[in-house]
C-alpha angles and dihedrals in degrees: 000000000000117000118209113212117205123179106239110184116191094022128128121203117239129195097228139026119262105222118222124190106178094178104020133273114289123215110236129179111208094223092053096045125099138171119225123203109196147129121086095009135119094226125033112212134197120198129194121209091258089056091057092044092052095052122093106280129227113217125188145131120250137155120255109228121195119203089231087071104260124115138189114220126228104357115179112230130193133179146103122294114276089206091057092050094048095045091051088067092050104227114215121253094259096061113116104156140043124209117208110210124195141201093249094054094260118136137176134182128225129182112264090236091061092046089053094051112127091241097048110111145170096244116218097162137043121190091353094305131100111259114278118232091255090052094053108275127224099019144345133174118250123196109176095208095055132073118263099257087071088059091082115202124225092022115200104156142037110192120191113217137190094210138030121270128183118250128201101293094028087065087062094051104274112149120273094234109018100208109182102210090053093045092235095176105138137015106260088349090286137124123213123211110203139122118272110250134215089292086098090072111098 
């Protein structure tokens, strides 16, 4: 199995995942769940879990790197290509960002170029097992080159955007992109303490 190596300066390897639930853990039934691709696209698409499972699967090993400086070594990831899913909806030429939207109200943006990377996936399995609820069942994006807060758990929407918008942690000063090898942790290396606004409403 292919192993993806990403330089991760400033990280320390941990034995176990630290589980974060910024907005609480939603209850999702697989048969009721769907993933909507919409926004500035020519063709909106809605996928059920079985649709993702029946697509060609990417399989590889890559570290999980949290922005808070811990990492998990050699996680096995499996899922369909995020690039394939996005391109099926035919984004218009002015799209530059993707917003991942989740069942708990969490959201986070990534540059379209990162979402279209050949190794970017919608992960449905980790370490040969379907995602646990705490790991974002039934699906989460995974982009090996970006910090883990961009791997949004309980994914329900992929919105194609012309312009950048803050997501949940970006409102508090987390970096717009979050590229690991460049240590893009915070905007201007600062952290903002303020109450989340109505942007949480979907």
